[in-house]
Structure formats: structure tokens, C-alpha cells
C-alpha positions as CSV (number, residue, x, y, z in Angstrom):
1,X,61.3,230.7,136.3
2,X,59.2,233.1,134.3
3,X,57.1,235.2,136.7
4,X,54.2,236.0,134.2
5,X,50.8,234.6,134.9
6,X,50.2,231.7,132.5
7,X,47.0,231.1,130.5
8,X,46.6,227.7,128.8
9,X,44.2,227.5,125.9
10,X,42.4,224.5,124.3
11,X,42.2,225.1,120.5
12,X,39.1,223.5,119.2
13,X,35.9,225.2,120.6
14,X,38.0,228.0,122.1
15,X,40.1,229.5,119.4
16,X,38.5,227.9,116.3
17,X,35.0,226.6,115.5
18,X,34.5,222.9,116.2
19,X,34.1,220.6,113.2
20,X,32.3,217.3,112.9
21,X,35.7,215.8,112.5
22,X,39.3,216.9,113.3
23,X,40.8,220.2,112.4
24,X,44.1,219.2,110.9
25,X,44.5,221.4,107.8
26,X,44.8,225.2,107.4
27,X,41.5,225.3,105.4
28,X,39.8,223.6,108.4
29,X,40.8,226.3,110.8
30,X,37.9,228.7,111.2
31,X,38.6,231.1,114.1
32,X,35.8,232.1,116.4
33,X,35.3,235.8,116.0
34,X,37.5,237.8,118.4
35,X,39.5,234.8,119.5
36,X,42.8,235.6,117.8
37,X,42.5,239.3,118.7
38,X,42.0,238.2,122.3
39,X,45.3,236.3,122.2
40,X,47.1,239.4,120.9
41,X,45.6,241.4,123.8
42,X,46.6,238.8,126.4
43,X,50.2,238.9,125.1
44,X,50.3,242.7,125.1
45,X,49.2,242.5,128.7
46,X,52.3,240.3,129.3
47,X,50.5,237.1,130.1
48,X,52.3,233.8,129.1
49,X,49.9,232.1,126.7
50,X,50.2,228.4,125.6
51,X,48.2,226.2,123.3
52,X,47.3,222.9,124.8
53,X,45.3,220.6,122.5
54,X,44.4,216.9,122.2
55,X,45.1,215.4,118.8
56,X,43.9,211.8,119.0
57,X,43.5,211.6,115.2
58,X,47.3,211.2,115.0
59,X,47.2,207.8,116.8
60,X,44.2,206.9,114.7
61,X,46.3,207.4,111.6
62,X,44.1,210.1,110.2
63,X,46.9,212.7,110.1
64,X,50.3,213.3,111.6
65,X,52.1,215.8,113.8
66,X,53.4,217.7,110.7
67,X,49.8,218.5,109.8
68,X,49.1,219.9,113.3
69,X,52.3,221.9,113.1
70,X,51.1,223.5,109.9
71,X,47.9,224.6,111.6
72,X,49.9,226.0,114.5
73,X,52.2,227.8,112.1
74,X,49.1,229.3,110.4
75,X,47.9,230.5,113.8
76,X,51.4,232.0,114.5
77,X,51.4,233.8,111.2
78,X,48.0,235.4,111.9
79,X,49.0,236.5,115.4
80,X,52.1,238.2,114.0
81,X,50.0,239.9,111.3
82,X,47.5,241.1,113.9
83,X,49.8,242.3,116.7
84,X,53.4,241.1,116.1
85,X,53.0,238.5,118.9
86,X,53.0,234.8,119.1
87,X,52.0,232.2,121.7
88,X,54.8,231.2,124.2
89,X,54.4,227.5,123.2
90,X,52.3,225.1,121.2
91,X,51.7,221.7,122.7
92,X,49.5,218.8,121.5
93,X,49.0,215.2,122.8
94,X,49.0,212.7,119.9
95,X,47.5,209.8,121.8
96,X,43.9,208.5,121.6
97,X,43.7,206.9,125.1
98,X,41.7,209.3,127.3
99,X,43.7,208.0,130.3
100,X,47.1,209.0,128.7
101,X,48.9,211.4,131.0
102,X,49.0,214.1,128.3
103,X,45.3,214.2,127.9
104,X,42.8,216.1,130.1
105,X,41.8,215.5,132.8
106,X,45.3,214.2,133.6
107,X,47.9,216.8,134.4
108,X,50.9,215.6,132.4
109,X,50.8,218.4,129.8
110,X,50.8,221.1,132.5
111,X,53.9,219.5,134.1
112,X,55.6,219.1,130.8
113,X,55.1,222.8,129.9
114,X,56.3,224.0,133.2
115,X,59.4,221.8,132.9
116,X,60.2,222.7,129.3
117,X,59.1,226.3,128.9
118,X,60.1,227.5,132.4
119,X,56.7,229.1,133.1
120,X,54.4,228.4,136.0
121,X,50.7,227.7,136.2
122,X,50.6,229.0,139.8
123,X,47.8,231.5,139.8
124,X,47.1,230.7,136.2
125,X,44.1,229.8,134.1
126,X,43.1,227.1,131.6
127,X,40.4,227.9,129.1
128,X,38.4,225.1,127.5
129,X,34.9,224.0,126.4
130,X,34.8,220.5,127.7
131,X,34.3,219.0,131.1
132,X,37.6,217.2,130.8
133,X,39.4,220.6,130.3
134,X,37.9,222.0,133.5
135,X,38.8,218.8,135.4
136,X,42.4,218.9,134.2
137,X,42.8,222.5,135.3
138,X,41.2,221.7,138.7
139,X,43.4,218.7,139.2
140,X,46.5,220.9,138.7
141,X,45.2,223.7,140.9
142,X,44.7,226.0,137.9
143,X,41.6,228.2,137.7
144,X,39.2,226.4,135.2
145,X,37.7,228.8,132.6
146,X,34.7,227.6,130.6
147,X,33.7,229.4,127.4
148,X,30.2,228.8,125.9
149,X,31.6,228.4,122.4
150,X,32.1,224.9,121.0
151,X,30.8,222.3,123.5
152,X,30.7,225.0,126.2
153,X,26.9,225.3,126.6
154,X,26.5,221.5,126.9
155,X,29.4,221.5,129.4
156,X,27.8,224.3,131.4
157,X,24.7,222.0,131.9
158,X,26.9,219.1,132.9
159,X,28.5,221.3,135.6
160,X,25.1,221.6,137.3
161,X,25.1,217.9,138.1
162,X,25.6,217.0,141.8
163,X,28.9,215.1,141.2
164,X,30.4,218.3,139.7
165,X,29.5,220.7,142.5
166,X,33.1,221.3,143.6
167,X,34.4,221.8,140.1
168,X,31.5,224.2,139.4
169,X,32.4,226.3,142.4
170,X,36.0,226.7,141.1
171,X,35.0,227.4,137.4
172,X,34.4,230.8,135.9
173,X,32.2,230.9,132.9
174,X,32.4,233.4,130.0
175,X,30.6,233.6,126.6
176,X,33.8,233.3,124.7
177,X,37.5,233.9,124.8
178,X,37.1,237.6,124.1
179,X,34.9,238.0,127.2
180,X,37.5,236.1,129.4
181,X,40.3,238.2,128.0
182,X,38.5,241.4,128.8
183,X,37.9,240.2,132.4
184,X,41.4,239.0,133.1
185,X,43.1,242.0,131.5
186,X,40.9,244.3,133.6
187,X,42.0,242.3,136.8
188,X,45.6,242.9,135.9
189,X,45.3,246.7,135.5
190,X,46.6,248.7,138.4
191,X,43.9,250.2,140.6
192,X,42.7,253.6,139.6
193,X,42.8,256.3,142.2
194,X,39.4,257.6,143.1
195,X,40.8,260.8,144.5
196,X,39.3,263.7,142.5
197,X,41.7,266.0,140.8
198,X,41.6,269.6,141.9
199,X,40.2,272.0,139.4
200,X,42.9,274.3,138.1
201,X,41.2,277.4,139.6
202,X,40.8,275.9,143.1
203,X,43.5,276.9,145.5
């Protein structure tokens, strides 16, 4: 089993700007400023990073998995151009039923990734902009991360409701993926010694 800390990312609202409809073509993919650079930094800090997205438009017949794969290949190409890195895996759930085991807040996609990619979400994070994203992370004992991009600000208000008090206590909130990346990379850095160095002339 890979010992790296794993970070799962929703795509829409976290990496790319949300649309009125579905993002299923390369021209629809409009990255949130700093999001792709943040993925490069996470990979350079040796995190395992996976894309975990819902694609209900597939079952609705609006597009197919090949279209989603094209968008994912586009993301992969940009990441290589920016930092010669790629995500560890790209996963999407093609089903529209919100109760499907591959959709958040169910935990099936987490289990599938652990089984197939040989990584662990133990001590990991999942970054999303919807309440269902946070609930799915919570249900799998992964630290939920909310970003204020996409639906994030609305979700932050929903977190304040009494029925979400336990989820809110577990969730960390950041303005965007770049802010989360800066925080989690800083946490991973080795502690800096506070012992002052002697001046060369001091004996």
C-alpha cells in the first residue's frame, strides 16, 4: 500500500469554474485561477492526488464517458506542461441516482480507489464545494475540506444549520484550492529549528 497522504478533489467548483450545465468538453473547462498550479505543488510535495467527480449527465444521455475522458486528458496535458506531473488517478461516477454508491455522500468511490490504486485515505483529505462532498468525506473518516469557490459560499451557510453541527466541526474551510494547498504543504514541511545560529565571530 502506498504510504503517501491522499487528497481527493472534486472537479467542478474546485478545479474549474462551475457552469449552468455540465462541463463535458475541453472548451467548457475553465480552470479557477491557481487551481492547476496547486495540484502541481501538491504532487511536488509527494501527496497522492486523485480526481473524484460525479457525471450524472452520462446516464441522462447528454454525453458519454469518452467526453469526460477528453476533459481529463486535457487536465493531464496542462499539468505536464506546468510541472511535469499528473494526478494519480481520474475517477467519475456516471450514474444520476444520488443514492448510487459511487456518488457522494456514499463512500463507494473512496473504497474503489483504495482497492484499485493501492492508496489509502487514512489521514487524507477530500476537497469539495457541496455539502454532499463534505458528508462523503466525513462518512469515510476523511477530513472534509470546503472551498468557497463554486457552490462553496452557499455550502458554508448550510454548514451553520443545527443538523450539520458535527460535520461543521470536522470541516476545514479555505477560500480556494490554492489556499488549502498552501496550508497542507506547510503542515508537511519538517519543523524548523528555532535555535539561533552562532555568529561566525562568536567563540
